[in-house]
mmCIF file as Biopython writes it, N, C-alpha, C and O atoms, coordinates in Angstrom:
data_model
#
loop_
_atom_site.group_PDB
_atom_site.id
_atom_site.type_symbol
_atom_site.label_atom_id
_atom_site.label_alt_id
_atom_site.label_comp_id
_atom_site.label_asym_id
_atom_site.label_entity_id
_atom_site.label_seq_id
_atom_site.pdbx_PDB_ins_code
_atom_site.Cartn_x
_atom_site.Cartn_y
_atom_site.Cartn_z
_atom_site.occupancy
_atom_site.B_iso_or_equiv
_atom_site.auth_seq_id
_atom_site.auth_asym_id
_atom_site.pdbx_PDB_model_num
ATOM 1   N N  . UNK A ? 1  ? 50.102 -47.537 152.873 1.0 0.0 1  A 1 
ATOM 2   C CA . UNK A ? 1  ? 49.916 -46.528 151.855 1.0 0.0 1  A 1 
ATOM 3   C C  . UNK A ? 1  ? 48.969 -47.006 150.765 1.0 0.0 1  A 1 
ATOM 4   O O  . UNK A ? 1  ? 48.296 -46.192 150.132 1.0 0.0 1  A 1 
ATOM 5   N N  . UNK A ? 2  ? 48.906 -48.307 150.537 1.0 0.0 2  A 1 
ATOM 6   C CA . UNK A ? 2  ? 48.043 -48.820 149.486 1.0 0.0 2  A 1 
ATOM 7   C C  . UNK A ? 2  ? 46.595 -48.933 149.925 1.0 0.0 2  A 1 
ATOM 8   O O  . UNK A ? 2  ? 45.731 -49.238 149.102 1.0 0.0 2  A 1 
ATOM 9   N N  . UNK A ? 3  ? 46.306 -48.697 151.193 1.0 0.0 3  A 1 
ATOM 10  C CA . UNK A ? 3  ? 44.927 -48.814 151.653 1.0 0.0 3  A 1 
ATOM 11  C C  . UNK A ? 3  ? 44.096 -47.601 151.252 1.0 0.0 3  A 1 
ATOM 12  O O  . UNK A ? 3  ? 42.870 -47.696 151.204 1.0 0.0 3  A 1 
ATOM 13  N N  . UNK A ? 4  ? 44.721 -46.477 150.965 1.0 0.0 4  A 1 
ATOM 14  C CA . UNK A ? 4  ? 43.996 -45.268 150.570 1.0 0.0 4  A 1 
ATOM 15  C C  . UNK A ? 4  ? 43.148 -45.468 149.319 1.0 0.0 4  A 1 
ATOM 16  O O  . UNK A ? 4  ? 41.955 -45.166 149.342 1.0 0.0 4  A 1 
ATOM 17  N N  . UNK A ? 5  ? 43.726 -45.967 148.229 1.0 0.0 5  A 1 
ATOM 18  C CA . UNK A ? 5  ? 42.916 -46.196 147.032 1.0 0.0 5  A 1 
ATOM 19  C C  . UNK A ? 5  ? 41.819 -47.244 147.235 1.0 0.0 5  A 1 
ATOM 20  O O  . UNK A ? 5  ? 40.743 -47.137 146.648 1.0 0.0 5  A 1 
ATOM 21  N N  . UNK A ? 6  ? 42.088 -48.248 148.058 1.0 0.0 6  A 1 
ATOM 22  C CA . UNK A ? 6  ? 41.065 -49.273 148.311 1.0 0.0 6  A 1 
ATOM 23  C C  . UNK A ? 6  ? 39.896 -48.685 149.088 1.0 0.0 6  A 1 
ATOM 24  O O  . UNK A ? 6  ? 38.740 -49.008 148.816 1.0 0.0 6  A 1 
ATOM 25  N N  . UNK A ? 7  ? 40.196 -47.821 150.056 1.0 0.0 7  A 1 
ATOM 26  C CA . UNK A ? 7  ? 39.124 -47.173 150.815 1.0 0.0 7  A 1 
ATOM 27  C C  . UNK A ? 7  ? 38.316 -46.254 149.906 1.0 0.0 7  A 1 
ATOM 28  O O  . UNK A ? 7  ? 37.086 -46.248 149.960 1.0 0.0 7  A 1 
ATOM 29  N N  . UNK A ? 8  ? 39.006 -45.476 149.072 1.0 0.0 8  A 1 
ATOM 30  C CA . UNK A ? 8  ? 38.315 -44.566 148.158 1.0 0.0 8  A 1 
ATOM 31  C C  . UNK A ? 8  ? 37.425 -45.337 147.179 1.0 0.0 8  A 1 
ATOM 32  O O  . UNK A ? 8  ? 36.255 -44.998 147.005 1.0 0.0 8  A 1 
ATOM 33  N N  . UNK A ? 9  ? 37.973 -46.362 146.548 1.0 0.0 9  A 1 
ATOM 34  C CA . UNK A ? 9  ? 37.203 -47.143 145.584 1.0 0.0 9  A 1 
ATOM 35  C C  . UNK A ? 9  ? 36.035 -47.850 146.269 1.0 0.0 9  A 1 
ATOM 36  O O  . UNK A ? 9  ? 34.935 -47.909 145.720 1.0 0.0 9  A 1 
ATOM 37  N N  . UNK A ? 10 ? 36.270 -48.384 147.457 1.0 0.0 10 A 1 
ATOM 38  C CA . UNK A ? 10 ? 35.195 -49.042 148.191 1.0 0.0 10 A 1 
ATOM 39  C C  . UNK A ? 10 ? 34.067 -48.086 148.527 1.0 0.0 10 A 1 
ATOM 40  O O  . UNK A ? 10 ? 32.894 -48.442 148.410 1.0 0.0 10 A 1 
ATOM 41  N N  . UNK A ? 11 ? 34.407 -46.879 148.941 1.0 0.0 11 A 1 
ATOM 42  C CA . UNK A ? 11 ? 33.378 -45.884 149.263 1.0 0.0 11 A 1 
ATOM 43  C C  . UNK A ? 11 ? 32.606 -45.457 148.016 1.0 0.0 11 A 1 
ATOM 44  O O  . UNK A ? 11 ? 31.386 -45.299 148.060 1.0 0.0 11 A 1 
ATOM 45  N N  . UNK A ? 12 ? 33.314 -45.273 146.913 1.0 0.0 12 A 1 
ATOM 46  C CA . UNK A ? 12 ? 32.639 -44.885 145.667 1.0 0.0 12 A 1 
ATOM 47  C C  . UNK A ? 12 ? 31.663 -45.969 145.232 1.0 0.0 12 A 1 
ATOM 48  O O  . UNK A ? 12 ? 30.514 -45.675 144.903 1.0 0.0 12 A 1 
ATOM 49  N N  . UNK A ? 13 ? 32.111 -47.213 145.227 1.0 0.0 13 A 1 
ATOM 50  C CA . UNK A ? 13 ? 31.231 -48.313 144.837 1.0 0.0 13 A 1 
ATOM 51  C C  . UNK A ? 13 ? 30.055 -48.451 145.801 1.0 0.0 13 A 1 
ATOM 52  O O  . UNK A ? 13 ? 28.919 -48.649 145.372 1.0 0.0 13 A 1 
ATOM 53  N N  . UNK A ? 14 ? 30.324 -48.347 147.093 1.0 0.0 14 A 1 
ATOM 54  C CA . UNK A ? 14 ? 29.262 -48.514 148.082 1.0 0.0 14 A 1 
ATOM 55  C C  . UNK A ? 14 ? 28.239 -47.385 147.991 1.0 0.0 14 A 1 
ATOM 56  O O  . UNK A ? 14 ? 27.037 -47.644 148.055 1.0 0.0 14 A 1 
ATOM 57  N N  . UNK A ? 15 ? 28.681 -46.160 147.845 1.0 0.0 15 A 1 
ATOM 58  C CA . UNK A ? 15 ? 27.750 -45.030 147.744 1.0 0.0 15 A 1 
ATOM 59  C C  . UNK A ? 15 ? 26.933 -45.090 146.460 1.0 0.0 15 A 1 
ATOM 60  O O  . UNK A ? 15 ? 25.726 -44.848 146.472 1.0 0.0 15 A 1 
ATOM 61  N N  . UNK A ? 16 ? 27.593 -45.413 145.354 1.0 0.0 16 A 1 
ATOM 62  C CA . UNK A ? 16 ? 26.860 -45.513 144.092 1.0 0.0 16 A 1 
ATOM 63  C C  . UNK A ? 16 ? 25.850 -46.656 144.127 1.0 0.0 16 A 1 
ATOM 64  O O  . UNK A ? 16 ? 24.696 -46.479 143.735 1.0 0.0 16 A 1 
ATOM 65  N N  . UNK A ? 17 ? 26.276 -47.814 144.591 1.0 0.0 17 A 1 
ATOM 66  C CA . UNK A ? 17 ? 25.379 -48.968 144.649 1.0 0.0 17 A 1 
ATOM 67  C C  . UNK A ? 17 ? 24.220 -48.736 145.595 1.0 0.0 17 A 1 
ATOM 68  O O  . UNK A ? 17 ? 23.079 -49.067 145.272 1.0 0.0 17 A 1 
ATOM 69  N N  . UNK A ? 18 ? 24.498 -48.171 146.762 1.0 0.0 18 A 1 
ATOM 70  C CA . UNK A ? 18 ? 23.425 -47.878 147.709 1.0 0.0 18 A 1 
ATOM 71  C C  . UNK A ? 18 ? 22.464 -46.837 147.182 1.0 0.0 18 A 1 
ATOM 72  O O  . UNK A ? 18 ? 21.250 -46.979 147.326 1.0 0.0 18 A 1 
ATOM 73  N N  . UNK A ? 19 ? 22.999 -45.784 146.568 1.0 0.0 19 A 1 
ATOM 74  C CA . UNK A ? 19 ? 22.144 -44.749 145.996 1.0 0.0 19 A 1 
ATOM 75  C C  . UNK A ? 19 ? 21.277 -45.273 144.860 1.0 0.0 19 A 1 
ATOM 76  O O  . UNK A ? 19 ? 20.094 -44.943 144.767 1.0 0.0 19 A 1 
ATOM 77  N N  . UNK A ? 20 ? 21.865 -46.080 144.009 1.0 0.0 20 A 1 
ATOM 78  C CA . UNK A ? 20 ? 21.099 -46.652 142.900 1.0 0.0 20 A 1 
ATOM 79  C C  . UNK A ? 20 ? 20.019 -47.597 143.404 1.0 0.0 20 A 1 
ATOM 80  O O  . UNK A ? 20 ? 18.915 -47.628 142.860 1.0 0.0 20 A 1 
ATOM 81  N N  . UNK A ? 21 ? 20.331 -48.364 144.436 1.0 0.0 21 A 1 
ATOM 82  C CA . UNK A ? 21 ? 19.344 -49.289 145.000 1.0 0.0 21 A 1 
ATOM 83  C C  . UNK A ? 21 ? 18.190 -48.527 145.642 1.0 0.0 21 A 1 
ATOM 84  O O  . UNK A ? 21 ? 17.030 -48.897 145.456 1.0 0.0 21 A 1 
ATOM 85  N N  . UNK A ? 22 ? 18.486 -47.480 146.389 1.0 0.0 22 A 1 
ATOM 86  C CA . UNK A ? 22 ? 17.434 -46.670 147.019 1.0 0.0 22 A 1 
ATOM 87  C C  . UNK A ? 22 ? 16.591 -45.966 145.964 1.0 0.0 22 A 1 
ATOM 88  O O  . UNK A ? 22 ? 15.366 -45.917 146.077 1.0 0.0 22 A 1 
ATOM 89  N N  . UNK A ? 23 ? 17.244 -45.419 144.935 1.0 0.0 23 A 1 
ATOM 90  C CA . UNK A ? 23 ? 16.519 -44.714 143.881 1.0 0.0 23 A 1 
ATOM 91  C C  . UNK A ? 23 ? 15.613 -45.672 143.102 1.0 0.0 23 A 1 
ATOM 92  O O  . UNK A ? 23 ? 14.469 -45.336 142.795 1.0 0.0 23 A 1 
ATOM 93  N N  . UNK A ? 24 ? 16.118 -46.846 142.787 1.0 0.0 24 A 1 
ATOM 94  C CA . UNK A ? 24 ? 15.318 -47.844 142.070 1.0 0.0 24 A 1 
ATOM 95  C C  . UNK A ? 24 ? 14.126 -48.285 142.902 1.0 0.0 24 A 1 
ATOM 96  O O  . UNK A ? 24 ? 13.019 -48.421 142.382 1.0 0.0 24 A 1 
ATOM 97  N N  . UNK A ? 25 ? 14.346 -48.508 144.191 1.0 0.0 25 A 1 
ATOM 98  C CA . UNK A ? 25 ? 13.244 -48.919 145.065 1.0 0.0 25 A 1 
ATOM 99  C C  . UNK A ? 25 ? 12.193 -47.819 145.178 1.0 0.0 25 A 1 
ATOM 100 O O  . UNK A ? 25 ? 10.995 -48.105 145.190 1.0 0.0 25 A 1 
ATOM 101 N N  . UNK A ? 26 ? 12.630 -46.570 145.263 1.0 0.0 26 A 1 
ATOM 102 C CA . UNK A ? 26 ? 11.679 -45.460 145.360 1.0 0.0 26 A 1 
ATOM 103 C C  . UNK A ? 26 ? 10.863 -45.321 144.075 1.0 0.0 26 A 1 
ATOM 104 O O  . UNK A ? 26 ? 9.655  -45.092 144.126 1.0 0.0 26 A 1 
ATOM 105 N N  . UNK A ? 27 ? 11.513 -45.456 142.940 1.0 0.0 27 A 1 
ATOM 106 C CA . UNK A ? 27 ? 10.786 -45.353 141.663 1.0 0.0 27 A 1 
ATOM 107 C C  . UNK A ? 27 ? 9.799  -46.509 141.503 1.0 0.0 27 A 1 
ATOM 108 O O  . UNK A ? 27 ? 8.670  -46.305 141.058 1.0 0.0 27 A 1 
ATOM 109 N N  . UNK A ? 28 ? 10.219 -47.703 141.860 1.0 0.0 28 A 1 
ATOM 110 C CA . UNK A ? 28 ? 9.346  -48.869 141.733 1.0 0.0 28 A 1 
ATOM 111 C C  . UNK A ? 28 ? 8.182  -48.792 142.719 1.0 0.0 28 A 1 
ATOM 112 O O  . UNK A ? 28 ? 7.066  -49.197 142.398 1.0 0.0 28 A 1 
ATOM 113 N N  . UNK A ? 29 ? 8.439  -48.278 143.905 1.0 0.0 29 A 1 
ATOM 114 C CA . UNK A ? 29 ? 7.377  -48.174 144.915 1.0 0.0 29 A 1 
ATOM 115 C C  . UNK A ? 29 ? 6.283  -47.203 144.490 1.0 0.0 29 A 1 
ATOM 116 O O  . UNK A ? 29 ? 5.105  -47.423 144.771 1.0 0.0 29 A 1 
ATOM 117 N N  . UNK A ? 30 ? 6.676  -46.131 143.812 1.0 0.0 30 A 1 
ATOM 118 C CA . UNK A ? 30 ? 5.703  -45.147 143.326 1.0 0.0 30 A 1 
ATOM 119 C C  . UNK A ? 30 ? 5.154  -45.505 141.948 1.0 0.0 30 A 1 
ATOM 120 O O  . UNK A ? 30 ? 4.416  -44.732 141.338 1.0 0.0 30 A 1 
ATOM 121 N N  . UNK A ? 31 ? 5.526  -46.680 141.475 1.0 0.0 31 A 1 
ATOM 122 C CA . UNK A ? 31 ? 5.109  -47.172 140.158 1.0 0.0 31 A 1 
ATOM 123 C C  . UNK A ? 31 ? 5.470  -46.199 139.035 1.0 0.0 31 A 1 
ATOM 124 O O  . UNK A ? 31 ? 4.702  -46.007 138.092 1.0 0.0 31 A 1 
ATOM 125 N N  . UNK A ? 32 ? 6.633  -45.598 139.153 1.0 0.0 32 A 1 
ATOM 126 C CA . UNK A ? 32 ? 7.161  -44.725 138.121 1.0 0.0 32 A 1 
ATOM 127 C C  . UNK A ? 32 ? 8.233  -45.494 137.359 1.0 0.0 32 A 1 
ATOM 128 O O  . UNK A ? 32 ? 8.846  -46.405 137.916 1.0 0.0 32 A 1 
ATOM 129 N N  . UNK A ? 33 ? 8.470  -45.149 136.107 1.0 0.0 33 A 1 
ATOM 130 C CA . UNK A ? 33 ? 9.465  -45.899 135.333 1.0 0.0 33 A 1 
ATOM 131 C C  . UNK A ? 33 ? 10.885 -45.645 135.831 1.0 0.0 33 A 1 
ATOM 132 O O  . UNK A ? 33 ? 11.230 -44.525 136.208 1.0 0.0 33 A 1 
ATOM 133 N N  . UNK A ? 34 ? 11.686 -46.676 135.829 1.0 0.0 34 A 1 
ATOM 134 C CA . UNK A ? 34 ? 13.086 -46.547 136.203 1.0 0.0 34 A 1 
ATOM 135 C C  . UNK A ? 34 ? 13.872 -45.992 135.019 1.0 0.0 34 A 1 
ATOM 136 O O  . UNK A ? 34 ? 14.786 -45.188 135.198 1.0 0.0 34 A 1 
ATOM 137 N N  . UNK A ? 35 ? 13.517 -46.418 133.818 1.0 0.0 35 A 1 
ATOM 138 C CA . UNK A ? 35 ? 14.112 -45.899 132.585 1.0 0.0 35 A 1 
ATOM 139 C C  . UNK A ? 35 ? 12.994 -45.709 131.573 1.0 0.0 35 A 1 
ATOM 140 O O  . UNK A ? 35 ? 12.128 -46.573 131.434 1.0 0.0 35 A 1 
ATOM 141 N N  . UNK A ? 36 ? 13.005 -44.603 130.877 1.0 0.0 36 A 1 
ATOM 142 C CA . UNK A ? 36 ? 11.950 -44.311 129.911 1.0 0.0 36 A 1 
ATOM 143 C C  . UNK A ? 36 ? 12.157 -45.119 128.626 1.0 0.0 36 A 1 
ATOM 144 O O  . UNK A ? 36 ? 13.276 -45.247 128.130 1.0 0.0 36 A 1 
ATOM 145 N N  . UNK A ? 37 ? 11.064 -45.654 128.106 1.0 0.0 37 A 1 
ATOM 146 C CA . UNK A ? 37 ? 11.118 -46.393 126.858 1.0 0.0 37 A 1 
ATOM 147 C C  . UNK A ? 37 ? 11.525 -47.841 126.995 1.0 0.0 37 A 1 
ATOM 148 O O  . UNK A ? 37 ? 11.755 -48.516 125.991 1.0 0.0 37 A 1 
ATOM 149 N N  . UNK A ? 38 ? 11.619 -48.332 128.214 1.0 0.0 38 A 1 
ATOM 150 C CA . UNK A ? 38 ? 12.027 -49.717 128.458 1.0 0.0 38 A 1 
ATOM 151 C C  . UNK A ? 38 ? 10.970 -50.357 129.349 1.0 0.0 38 A 1 
ATOM 152 O O  . UNK A ? 38 ? 10.283 -49.670 130.105 1.0 0.0 38 A 1 
ATOM 153 N N  . UNK A ? 39 ? 10.849 -51.661 129.255 1.0 0.0 39 A 1 
ATOM 154 C CA . UNK A ? 39 ? 9.917  -52.384 130.112 1.0 0.0 39 A 1 
ATOM 155 C C  . UNK A ? 39 ? 10.210 -52.070 131.574 1.0 0.0 39 A 1 
ATOM 156 O O  . UNK A ? 39 ? 11.368 -52.116 131.988 1.0 0.0 39 A 1 
ATOM 157 N N  . UNK A ? 40 ? 9.180  -51.751 132.370 1.0 0.0 40 A 1 
ATOM 158 C CA . UNK A ? 40 ? 9.415  -51.422 133.782 1.0 0.0 40 A 1 
ATOM 159 C C  . UNK A ? 40 ? 10.073 -52.558 134.564 1.0 0.0 40 A 1 
ATOM 160 O O  . UNK A ? 40 ? 10.927 -52.311 135.416 1.0 0.0 40 A 1 
ATOM 161 N N  . UNK A ? 41 ? 9.686  -53.780 134.282 1.0 0.0 41 A 1 
ATOM 162 C CA . UNK A ? 41 ? 10.269 -54.918 134.995 1.0 0.0 41 A 1 
ATOM 163 C C  . UNK A ? 41 ? 11.734 -55.103 134.603 1.0 0.0 41 A 1 
ATOM 164 O O  . UNK A ? 41 ? 12.586 -55.343 135.458 1.0 0.0 41 A 1 
ATOM 165 N N  . UNK A ? 42 ? 12.017 -54.992 133.327 1.0 0.0 42 A 1 
ATOM 166 C CA . UNK A ? 42 ? 13.394 -55.182 132.856 1.0 0.0 42 A 1 
ATOM 167 C C  . UNK A ? 42 ? 14.312 -54.081 133.385 1.0 0.0 42 A 1 
ATOM 168 O O  . UNK A ? 42 ? 15.429 -54.361 133.821 1.0 0.0 42 A 1 
ATOM 169 N N  . UNK A ? 43 ? 13.847 -52.831 133.349 1.0 0.0 43 A 1 
ATOM 170 C CA . UNK A ? 43 ? 14.707 -51.739 133.805 1.0 0.0 43 A 1 
ATOM 171 C C  . UNK A ? 43 ? 14.931 -51.794 135.314 1.0 0.0 43 A 1 
ATOM 172 O O  . UNK A ? 43 ? 16.036 -51.521 135.783 1.0 0.0 43 A 1 
ATOM 173 N N  . UNK A ? 44 ? 13.904 -52.141 136.071 1.0 0.0 44 A 1 
ATOM 174 C CA . UNK A ? 44 ? 14.076 -52.263 137.523 1.0 0.0 44 A 1 
ATOM 175 C C  . UNK A ? 44 ? 14.989 -53.437 137.862 1.0 0.0 44 A 1 
ATOM 176 O O  . UNK A ? 44 ? 15.812 -53.347 138.773 1.0 0.0 44 A 1 
ATOM 177 N N  . UNK A ? 45 ? 14.842 -54.526 137.135 1.0 0.0 45 A 1 
ATOM 178 C CA . UNK A ? 45 ? 15.700 -55.691 137.381 1.0 0.0 45 A 1 
ATOM 179 C C  . UNK A ? 45 ? 17.153 -55.394 137.053 1.0 0.0 45 A 1 
ATOM 180 O O  . UNK A ? 45 ? 18.048 -55.753 137.819 1.0 0.0 45 A 1 
ATOM 181 N N  . UNK A ? 46 ? 17.393 -54.751 135.936 1.0 0.0 46 A 1 
ATOM 182 C CA . UNK A ? 46 ? 18.761 -54.430 135.540 1.0 0.0 46 A 1 
ATOM 183 C C  . UNK A ? 46 ? 19.382 -53.426 136.503 1.0 0.0 46 A 1 
ATOM 184 O O  . UNK A ? 46 ? 20.544 -53.575 136.882 1.0 0.0 46 A 1 
ATOM 185 N N  . UNK A ? 47 ? 18.633 -52.414 136.903 1.0 0.0 47 A 1 
ATOM 186 C CA . UNK A ? 47 ? 19.157 -51.426 137.844 1.0 0.0 47 A 1 
ATOM 187 C C  . UNK A ? 47 ? 19.465 -52.072 139.201 1.0 0.0 47 A 1 
ATOM 188 O O  . UNK A ? 47 ? 20.475 -51.751 139.827 1.0 0.0 47 A 1 
ATOM 189 N N  . UNK A ? 48 ? 18.606 -52.969 139.646 1.0 0.0 48 A 1 
ATOM 190 C CA . UNK A ? 48 ? 18.850 -53.668 140.905 1.0 0.0 48 A 1 
ATOM 191 C C  . UNK A ? 48 ? 20.081 -54.549 140.797 1.0 0.0 48 A 1 
ATOM 192 O O  . UNK A ? 48 ? 20.889 -54.598 141.724 1.0 0.0 48 A 1 
ATOM 193 N N  . UNK A ? 49 ? 20.234 -55.243 139.684 1.0 0.0 49 A 1 
ATOM 194 C CA . UNK A ? 49 ? 21.407 -56.094 139.478 1.0 0.0 49 A 1 
ATOM 195 C C  . UNK A ? 49 ? 22.694 -55.272 139.489 1.0 0.0 49 A 1 
ATOM 196 O O  . UNK A ? 49 ? 23.676 -55.667 140.119 1.0 0.0 49 A 1 
ATOM 197 N N  . UNK A ? 50 ? 22.695 -54.143 138.802 1.0 0.0 50 A 1 
ATOM 198 C CA . UNK A ? 50 ? 23.879 -53.284 138.773 1.0 0.0 50 A 1 
ATOM 199 C C  . UNK A ? 50 ? 24.178 -52.742 140.169 1.0 0.0 50 A 1 
ATOM 200 O O  . UNK A ? 50 ? 25.341 -52.666 140.568 1.0 0.0 50 A 1 
ATOM 201 N N  . UNK A ? 51 ? 23.141 -52.367 140.911 1.0 0.0 51 A 1 
ATOM 202 C CA . UNK A ? 51 ? 23.340 -51.864 142.273 1.0 0.0 51 A 1 
ATOM 203 C C  . UNK A ? 51 ? 23.955 -52.932 143.165 1.0 0.0 51 A 1 
ATOM 204 O O  . UNK A ? 51 ? 24.861 -52.642 143.946 1.0 0.0 51 A 1 
ATOM 205 N N  . UNK A ? 52 ? 23.474 -54.154 143.056 1.0 0.0 52 A 1 
ATOM 206 C CA . UNK A ? 52 ? 24.019 -55.233 143.887 1.0 0.0 52 A 1 
ATOM 207 C C  . UNK A ? 52 ? 25.456 -55.572 143.499 1.0 0.0 52 A 1 
ATOM 208 O O  . UNK A ? 52 ? 26.276 -55.892 144.360 1.0 0.0 52 A 1 
ATOM 209 N N  . UNK A ? 53 ? 25.758 -55.503 142.217 1.0 0.0 53 A 1 
ATOM 210 C CA . UNK A ? 53 ? 27.132 -55.766 141.762 1.0 0.0 53 A 1 
ATOM 211 C C  . UNK A ? 53 ? 28.078 -54.694 142.290 1.0 0.0 53 A 1 
ATOM 212 O O  . UNK A ? 53 ? 29.174 -55.011 142.753 1.0 0.0 53 A 1 
ATOM 213 N N  . UNK A ? 54 ? 27.666 -53.427 142.226 1.0 0.0 54 A 1 
ATOM 214 C CA . UNK A ? 54 ? 28.548 -52.371 142.717 1.0 0.0 54 A 1 
ATOM 215 C C  . UNK A ? 54 ? 28.699 -52.434 144.244 1.0 0.0 54 A 1 
ATOM 216 O O  . UNK A ? 54 ? 29.772 -52.136 144.770 1.0 0.0 54 A 1 
ATOM 217 N N  . UNK A ? 55 ? 27.645 -52.817 144.950 1.0 0.0 55 A 1 
ATOM 218 C CA . UNK A ? 55 ? 27.776 -53.015 146.395 1.0 0.0 55 A 1 
ATOM 219 C C  . UNK A ? 55 ? 28.744 -54.156 146.698 1.0 0.0 55 A 1 
ATOM 220 O O  . UNK A ? 55 ? 29.546 -54.061 147.627 1.0 0.0 55 A 1 
ATOM 221 N N  . UNK A ? 56 ? 28.672 -55.218 145.926 1.0 0.0 56 A 1 
ATOM 222 C CA . UNK A ? 56 ? 29.602 -56.339 146.114 1.0 0.0 56 A 1 
ATOM 223 C C  . UNK A ? 56 ? 31.035 -55.909 145.809 1.0 0.0 56 A 1 
ATOM 224 O O  . UNK A ? 56 ? 31.963 -56.340 146.493 1.0 0.0 56 A 1 
ATOM 225 N N  . UNK A ? 57 ? 31.228 -55.074 144.804 1.0 0.0 57 A 1 
ATOM 226 C CA . UNK A ? 57 ? 32.569 -54.562 144.514 1.0 0.0 57 A 1 
ATOM 227 C C  . UNK A ? 57 ? 33.084 -53.686 145.648 1.0 0.0 57 A 1 
ATOM 228 O O  . UNK A ? 57 ? 34.268 -53.724 145.980 1.0 0.0 57 A 1 
ATOM 229 N N  . UNK A ? 58 ? 32.200 -52.901 146.237 1.0 0.0 58 A 1 
ATOM 230 C CA . UNK A ? 58 ? 32.598 -52.094 147.388 1.0 0.0 58 A 1 
ATOM 231 C C  . UNK A ? 58 ? 33.024 -52.956 148.555 1.0 0.0 58 A 1 
ATOM 232 O O  . UNK A ? 58 ? 34.030 -52.669 149.205 1.0 0.0 58 A 1 
ATOM 233 N N  . UNK A ? 59 ? 32.275 -54.005 148.830 1.0 0.0 59 A 1 
ATOM 234 C CA . UNK A ? 59 ? 32.644 -54.928 149.911 1.0 0.0 59 A 1 
ATOM 235 C C  . UNK A ? 59 ? 33.963 -55.609 149.587 1.0 0.0 59 A 1 
ATOM 236 O O  . UNK A ? 59 ? 34.799 -55.781 150.474 1.0 0.0 59 A 1 
ATOM 237 N N  . UNK A ? 60 ? 34.164 -55.993 148.352 1.0 0.0 60 A 1 
ATOM 238 C CA . UNK A ? 60 ? 35.407 -56.633 147.947 1.0 0.0 60 A 1 
ATOM 239 C C  . UNK A ? 60 ? 36.596 -55.684 148.155 1.0 0.0 60 A 1 
ATOM 240 O O  . UNK A ? 60 ? 37.658 -56.104 148.614 1.0 0.0 60 A 1 
ATOM 241 N N  . UNK A ? 61 ? 36.409 -54.400 147.812 1.0 0.0 61 A 1 
ATOM 242 C CA . UNK A ? 61 ? 37.495 -53.428 148.017 1.0 0.0 61 A 1 
ATOM 243 C C  . UNK A ? 61 ? 37.818 -53.295 149.506 1.0 0.0 61 A 1 
ATOM 244 O O  . UNK A ? 61 ? 38.986 -53.191 149.878 1.0 0.0 61 A 1 
ATOM 245 N N  . UNK A ? 62 ? 36.790 -53.299 150.359 1.0 0.0 62 A 1 
ATOM 246 C CA . UNK A ? 62 ? 37.038 -53.175 151.792 1.0 0.0 62 A 1 
ATOM 247 C C  . UNK A ? 62 ? 37.708 -54.412 152.377 1.0 0.0 62 A 1 
ATOM 248 O O  . UNK A ? 62 ? 38.405 -54.315 153.387 1.0 0.0 62 A 1 
ATOM 249 N N  . UNK A ? 63 ? 37.507 -55.570 151.758 1.0 0.0 63 A 1 
ATOM 250 C CA . UNK A ? 63 ? 38.171 -56.770 152.262 1.0 0.0 63 A 1 
ATOM 251 C C  . UNK A ? 63 ? 39.639 -56.790 151.892 1.0 0.0 63 A 1 
ATOM 252 O O  . UNK A ? 63 ? 40.395 -57.590 152.442 1.0 0.0 63 A 1 
ATOM 253 N N  . UNK A ? 64 ? 40.063 -55.943 150.987 1.0 0.0 64 A 1 
ATOM 254 C CA . UNK A ? 64 ? 41.463 -55.880 150.553 1.0 0.0 64 A 1 
ATOM 255 C C  . UNK A ? 64 ? 42.314 -54.977 151.433 1.0 0.0 64 A 1 
ATOM 256 O O  . UNK A ? 64 ? 43.492 -54.771 151.140 1.0 0.0 64 A 1 
ATOM 257 N N  . UNK A ? 65 ? 41.750 -54.440 152.496 1.0 0.0 65 A 1 
ATOM 258 C CA . UNK A ? 65 ? 42.522 -53.541 153.374 1.0 0.0 65 A 1 
ATOM 259 C C  . UNK A ? 65 ? 43.515 -54.278 154.195 1.0 0.0 65 A 1 
ATOM 260 O O  . UNK A ? 65 ? 44.239 -53.668 154.982 1.0 0.0 65 A 1 
#
């Protein structure tokens, strides 16, 4: 019964992290800003870091099944 919340949380983290990583890569590839008013390198780096952290949290949730 406790695996339901772990699956849900893992999917949320994995989908958000994957979506953010794809979106950041697409913006950087087209040389468009990831965040307005911020250094392009800093915003892309921070967005990539957050995406990787959320993907790692998703994997961690799936290992708790």
